[in-house]
C-alpha positions as CSV (number, residue, x, y, z in Angstrom):
1,M,415.5,-27.7,40.5
2,L,414.6,-27.5,44.2
3,P,411.0,-28.6,45.0
4,G,408.6,-25.8,45.5
5,R,410.8,-23.1,43.9
6,S,411.0,-21.5,40.5
7,R,414.2,-19.7,39.4
8,P,415.0,-17.6,36.3
9,F,418.1,-19.8,35.6
10,L,419.2,-23.3,36.6
11,P,422.2,-23.8,38.8
12,P,425.3,-25.5,37.3
13,A,425.8,-29.2,38.0
14,S,428.2,-28.2,40.8
15,G,428.8,-25.0,42.7
16,A,432.5,-25.7,42.9
17,W,435.1,-23.1,41.9
18,R,436.5,-24.0,38.5
19,E,439.8,-23.4,36.8
20,G,439.6,-20.2,34.8
21,G,437.1,-18.6,37.2
22,P,437.8,-15.4,39.1
23,I,440.6,-16.1,41.6
24,G,439.6,-13.5,44.1
25,R,441.9,-13.4,47.1
26,R,443.0,-17.0,46.7
27,E,446.6,-18.2,46.9
28,W,447.7,-21.8,46.3
29,H,450.0,-24.3,48.0
30,T,450.9,-27.4,46.0
31,R,452.2,-30.3,48.1
32,P,455.6,-31.6,47.0
33,G,454.7,-35.2,46.4
34,P,451.6,-37.4,47.1
35,L,449.7,-37.4,50.4
36,L,449.6,-40.9,52.1
37,L,446.1,-41.4,53.4
38,E,445.2,-42.8,56.8
39,A,442.7,-45.2,55.2
40,G,445.3,-46.5,52.8
41,G,446.5,-45.4,49.4
42,E,447.6,-41.9,48.4
43,L,446.3,-38.7,46.9
44,P,448.6,-37.2,44.2
45,D,448.9,-33.6,43.2
46,V,447.4,-32.1,46.4
47,R,446.7,-28.4,46.3
48,L,445.2,-26.2,48.9
49,A,443.6,-22.8,48.3
50,F,444.2,-20.3,51.1
51,E,443.8,-16.6,51.9
52,T,445.9,-14.4,54.2
53,W,445.5,-11.1,56.0
54,G,448.2,-9.1,57.7
55,R,452.0,-9.7,57.5
56,L,454.1,-12.4,58.9
57,A,456.5,-11.0,61.5
58,P,460.3,-11.3,60.9
59,D,460.5,-13.9,63.7
60,R,457.3,-15.7,62.4
61,S,455.7,-15.6,65.8
62,N,452.4,-13.9,64.9
63,A,450.7,-16.5,62.6
64,V,447.1,-17.5,63.3
65,L,445.4,-20.5,61.6
66,V,441.6,-20.2,61.1
67,L,439.8,-23.4,60.2
68,H,436.4,-23.3,58.6
69,A,433.3,-25.5,59.2
70,L,431.6,-27.9,56.7
71,T,430.4,-25.5,54.0
72,G,432.9,-22.7,54.7
73,D,435.9,-21.9,52.6
74,S,439.1,-19.8,52.7
75,H,437.2,-16.5,52.4
76,A,437.0,-15.9,56.2
77,A,437.1,-12.1,55.8
78,G,436.3,-9.5,53.2
79,P,433.4,-8.5,51.0
80,A,431.7,-10.6,48.3
81,E,433.5,-10.1,45.1
82,P,434.4,-11.9,41.9
83,G,435.6,-15.3,42.9
84,H,433.9,-15.1,46.3
85,P,430.1,-15.1,46.1
86,S,429.6,-14.5,49.8
87,P,431.2,-12.1,52.3
88,G,433.7,-13.5,54.7
89,W,432.1,-15.9,57.2
90,W,434.1,-14.5,60.1
91,D,434.5,-11.0,58.8
92,A,433.6,-9.4,62.1
93,L,436.6,-11.1,63.8
94,I,439.4,-10.5,61.2
95,G,440.8,-7.1,60.3
96,P,442.4,-3.9,61.7
97,G,441.2,-3.3,65.3
98,R,439.2,-6.6,65.5
99,A,439.9,-9.5,67.7
100,L,442.3,-11.0,65.1
101,D,443.8,-7.6,64.4
102,T,445.6,-7.8,61.1
103,D,447.9,-5.0,62.1
104,R,449.3,-7.5,64.7
105,W,448.4,-11.0,63.4
106,F,449.2,-12.8,60.2
107,V,445.9,-14.7,59.7
108,V,445.8,-17.8,57.4
109,A,442.6,-19.6,56.3
110,P,442.9,-22.6,54.1
111,N,440.1,-24.3,52.1
112,V,440.0,-27.8,53.6
113,L,441.3,-30.7,51.6
114,G,438.3,-32.3,49.9
115,G,436.6,-28.9,49.7
116,C,435.3,-27.3,46.5
117,Q,436.7,-23.7,46.5
118,G,440.1,-24.2,45.0
119,S,441.5,-27.1,47.1
120,T,441.8,-30.6,45.8
121,G,438.5,-32.4,46.0
122,P,436.0,-34.5,44.0
123,S,435.5,-31.7,41.5
124,S,439.3,-31.5,40.8
125,T,441.0,-33.2,37.9
126,R,443.1,-36.3,38.4
127,P,446.6,-36.6,36.8
128,D,445.0,-38.2,33.7
129,G,442.8,-35.0,33.2
130,R,439.5,-36.5,34.3
131,R,437.6,-35.2,37.3
132,W,437.9,-37.3,40.4
133,G,434.1,-37.5,41.0
134,G,433.1,-40.8,42.7
135,A,436.7,-42.1,42.6
136,F,437.9,-39.5,45.1
137,P,439.4,-41.3,48.0
138,F,438.2,-41.4,51.6
139,L,439.7,-38.7,53.8
140,T,440.0,-38.2,57.5
141,Q,440.5,-35.1,59.6
142,R,444.1,-36.3,60.1
143,D,444.7,-36.4,56.4
144,Q,443.4,-32.8,56.1
145,V,445.6,-31.6,58.9
146,T,448.6,-33.3,57.4
147,A,448.0,-31.3,54.2
148,E,447.7,-28.1,56.2
149,A,451.0,-28.9,57.9
150,A,452.7,-28.8,54.5
151,L,451.1,-25.4,53.9
152,S,452.5,-24.3,57.2
153,D,455.9,-25.4,56.2
154,E,455.8,-23.5,52.9
155,L,454.7,-20.4,54.7
156,G,457.6,-20.8,57.1
157,V,455.4,-21.1,60.1
158,A,457.0,-23.5,62.5
159,R,454.5,-22.7,65.3
160,W,451.1,-21.2,65.2
161,A,450.5,-18.5,67.8
162,L,446.8,-19.6,67.7
163,V,444.8,-22.3,66.0
164,V,441.0,-21.7,66.1
165,G,438.0,-23.4,64.6
166,G,434.4,-24.3,65.2
167,S,432.4,-27.4,64.4
168,M,434.3,-29.3,61.7
169,G,437.0,-26.6,61.9
170,G,437.3,-27.3,65.7
171,M,437.8,-31.0,64.9
172,R,440.8,-30.0,62.7
173,A,442.1,-27.5,65.3
174,L,442.0,-30.3,67.9
175,E,443.9,-32.6,65.5
176,W,446.5,-29.9,65.1
177,A,447.0,-29.7,68.8
178,V,447.3,-33.5,69.2
179,S,449.3,-34.3,66.1
180,Y,451.6,-31.3,66.3
181,P,451.7,-30.1,69.9
182,R,454.9,-28.2,69.4
183,R,453.5,-26.3,66.5
184,T,450.3,-25.1,68.3
185,A,450.9,-22.5,71.0
186,A,447.3,-21.6,71.7
187,L,444.1,-23.4,70.9
188,L,440.5,-22.1,70.7
189,L,437.9,-24.9,70.2
190,L,434.3,-23.8,69.5
191,A,431.2,-26.0,69.4
192,T,433.1,-29.2,68.7
193,T,433.9,-32.6,70.1
194,A,436.5,-35.2,70.7
195,A,434.7,-37.7,68.5
196,A,431.6,-37.7,66.4
197,S,428.8,-39.2,68.4
198,A,426.2,-41.7,67.3
199,E,423.6,-39.0,67.0
200,Q,425.8,-36.8,64.9
201,I,426.6,-39.7,62.6
202,A,422.9,-40.5,62.4
203,W,422.0,-37.0,61.3
204,A,424.8,-37.1,58.8
205,N,423.8,-40.5,57.4
206,I,420.3,-39.1,56.5
207,Q,422.0,-36.2,54.6
208,L,424.4,-38.5,52.8
209,H,421.5,-40.8,51.9
210,A,419.6,-37.9,50.4
211,I,422.5,-37.0,48.1
212,R,423.4,-40.5,47.1
213,S,419.7,-41.3,46.4
214,D,419.4,-38.4,43.9
215,P,419.3,-39.7,40.3
216,G,421.5,-36.7,39.5
217,W,424.3,-38.1,41.8
218,R,425.4,-40.7,39.2
219,G,427.7,-42.3,41.6
220,G,429.5,-39.0,42.1
221,D,430.3,-38.5,38.4
222,Y,428.0,-35.7,37.5
223,Y,430.4,-32.8,36.8
224,D,429.9,-32.8,33.1
225,A,426.1,-32.7,33.4
226,G,424.3,-29.6,32.2
227,P,422.7,-26.8,34.3
228,G,420.0,-28.2,36.6
229,R,421.1,-31.8,36.1
230,G,423.4,-32.2,39.1
231,P,422.3,-33.8,42.4
232,H,420.6,-30.5,43.5
233,T,417.5,-32.1,45.1
234,G,419.6,-34.4,47.3
235,L,422.0,-31.6,48.3
236,G,419.1,-29.3,49.0
237,V,417.4,-31.9,51.3
238,A,420.7,-32.5,53.1
239,R,421.1,-28.7,53.6
240,R,417.5,-28.4,54.9
241,L,418.0,-31.1,57.5
242,A,421.4,-29.9,58.5
243,H,420.2,-26.3,58.9
244,V,417.4,-27.4,61.3
245,T,420.1,-29.1,63.5
246,Y,422.2,-26.0,63.3
247,R,419.5,-23.8,64.8
248,S,417.4,-24.0,68.0
249,E,413.7,-24.7,68.3
250,P,413.0,-21.5,70.4
251,E,414.7,-19.4,67.7
252,L,412.6,-21.0,64.9
253,A,409.5,-20.6,66.9
254,A,410.2,-16.9,67.6
255,R,411.1,-16.1,64.0
256,F,408.5,-18.0,62.2
257,G,405.9,-19.7,64.4
258,R,403.2,-21.1,62.2
259,A,403.0,-18.2,59.9
260,A,402.4,-18.7,56.2
261,Q,404.8,-17.3,53.7
262,E,403.5,-14.0,52.3
263,R,401.0,-14.6,49.5
264,E,401.1,-18.4,50.0
265,D,398.5,-20.7,51.5
266,P,399.9,-23.9,53.0
267,W,396.5,-25.5,52.6
268,A,396.6,-24.9,48.8
269,G,400.2,-25.9,48.0
270,G,401.9,-23.0,49.6
271,R,404.5,-22.9,52.3
272,Y,404.9,-21.9,55.8
273,Q,407.6,-19.2,56.5
274,V,409.9,-21.7,58.0
275,E,409.7,-23.9,54.8
276,S,410.5,-20.8,52.7
277,Y,413.5,-20.2,55.0
278,L,414.8,-23.7,54.5
279,D,414.2,-23.5,50.7
280,H,416.2,-20.3,50.6
281,H,419.2,-21.9,52.4
282,A,419.1,-25.0,50.2
283,D,419.0,-22.9,47.0
284,K,421.9,-20.8,48.1
285,L,424.0,-23.9,48.9
286,V,423.5,-25.7,45.6
287,R,424.7,-22.6,43.8
288,R,427.9,-22.2,45.8
289,F,428.9,-25.7,47.0
290,D,429.5,-29.1,45.6
291,A,427.6,-32.3,46.5
292,G,430.8,-34.4,46.1
293,S,432.6,-32.3,48.6
294,Y,429.7,-32.4,50.9
295,V,429.8,-36.2,50.9
296,T,433.6,-36.3,51.3
297,L,433.7,-33.8,54.2
298,V,430.7,-35.3,56.1
299,D,432.4,-38.8,55.8
300,A,435.5,-37.2,57.2
301,M,433.6,-35.7,60.1
302,N,432.0,-39.0,60.9
303,S,435.4,-40.5,61.1
304,H,436.6,-38.0,63.7
305,D,437.8,-39.7,66.8
306,I,440.8,-38.0,68.5
307,G,441.6,-41.2,70.4
308,R,441.7,-43.5,67.4
309,G,445.0,-45.4,67.4
310,R,446.2,-43.3,70.4
311,G,445.0,-45.3,73.3
312,G,441.7,-43.5,73.6
313,T,440.4,-40.0,74.1
314,R,442.1,-39.3,77.5
315,R,445.5,-40.4,76.3
316,A,445.2,-38.4,73.1
317,L,444.1,-35.2,74.7
318,A,447.0,-35.5,77.2
319,R,449.3,-34.7,74.3
320,V,448.0,-31.2,74.0
321,T,450.5,-28.6,75.3
322,A,448.7,-25.5,73.9
323,R,447.1,-22.8,76.1
324,T,443.5,-23.8,75.5
325,L,440.0,-22.4,75.8
326,V,437.0,-24.5,74.9
327,A,433.6,-23.0,74.4
328,G,430.1,-24.3,73.5
329,V,426.8,-22.7,72.6
330,D,424.2,-23.0,75.3
331,S,421.4,-23.7,72.8
332,D,423.4,-26.1,70.6
333,R,421.5,-29.3,70.1
334,L,423.9,-30.8,67.5
335,Y,427.2,-30.4,69.5
336,P,425.9,-30.0,73.0
337,P,427.9,-28.2,75.7
338,S,428.6,-31.6,77.5
339,Q,431.0,-32.4,74.6
340,Q,433.0,-29.2,75.2
341,A,433.0,-29.9,78.9
342,E,434.6,-33.2,78.2
343,L,437.3,-31.6,76.2
344,A,438.0,-28.9,78.8
345,A,438.2,-31.6,81.5
346,L,440.7,-33.8,79.7
347,I,443.0,-31.2,78.0
348,P,445.9,-30.4,80.4
349,G,445.8,-26.8,81.5
350,A,442.5,-26.0,79.8
351,D,440.5,-23.6,81.9
352,R,436.8,-24.3,82.7
353,P,434.6,-24.5,79.6
354,R,433.2,-21.2,78.4
355,V,429.5,-20.7,77.3
356,I,428.4,-18.7,74.3
357,E,424.9,-17.5,75.1
358,S,422.8,-17.5,72.0
359,P,419.3,-18.4,70.8
360,Y,420.8,-19.5,67.4
361,G,421.9,-23.0,68.3
362,H,425.1,-24.5,66.8
363,D,425.4,-21.6,64.4
364,G,426.0,-19.3,67.4
365,F,429.7,-19.8,67.1
366,L,429.5,-18.0,63.7
367,I,426.8,-15.5,64.6
368,E,427.9,-14.3,68.1
369,A,431.0,-12.6,66.9
370,G,431.3,-10.4,70.0
371,Q,431.4,-13.3,72.4
372,V,433.9,-15.2,70.2
373,A,436.0,-12.1,70.0
374,A,436.1,-11.9,73.8
375,L,437.4,-15.5,73.9
376,V,440.1,-14.7,71.3
377,R,441.3,-11.7,73.4
378,E,441.2,-13.7,76.6
379,L,443.4,-16.4,75.1
380,V,445.9,-14.3,73.2
381,G,445.6,-10.8,74.6
């Protein structure tokens, strides 16, 4: 149980979607054969969960690929419903009359390989019927994009009209444009980078250490543990730390200041409002996400380097042929605008970097839907 909180029921060992649960809007793609991994070895029986909105045009020219961030999933739009505990994370952008107008566009959002909401990940079963757990292999962003390319093939999409993503999703969007330049017509990169920086890796390392140090982690093999016996404390600490880096100091100061939580005294074991806020987000995550997927995806983010094996960043980005816009959030302290400026400077034909004005820090690319919508319309009309 999370420190400082009491709950009427304990969370399951993992918040991953499980076979037999409500399917919701999910569809599935199963890869025809194993996926050879960049780090060596292979992953058999690869499956991606995905959701779609709109209809694919007869000439297949209207497909848009939407790529989620670390703790996102395929449910980019739509209400909370059985199978989807939260509303769509970009619901304000996807739908009739919105920037990604589903009367015009065929929008596809996959759950990333290694994730926990229907795609193959640590909570999935191996060919022998056991859960992968701690034996799940190391993935890179390139492995994840290779898996998504096979999904694209199955859908009959030879060329995406637009590939868009922010943060971790932006890393994969960039990999799409570099690995498959002929399949990426337009590219929108939000609050992302050409390579994970030392500071980003450092913040991630603390989060990974928190999870792996939790006695409930059990080397990643905790899926058969009972309610309340998973690595909830470690995952909750990781979420608290990550959430602070996702927001800005001025926003936290304006929202909470030094105020105590209602009916609590910090001098007598109670909490400040900002502590209650972090507890709330930690509690939500342990009930809808999986610690094994968190570790897998953070490791993949740390591996992100668009220039690896390609002669460096400049030569890699020179491969991009897509019409490109790059945008950062002015208050982002985790992925600062200087990183987006580098991308805009080195991608051929990219216009000047755009700035999303927001007090919300890194999360601004998710929250400032109106400004992101304007960027989508600027890029694809």
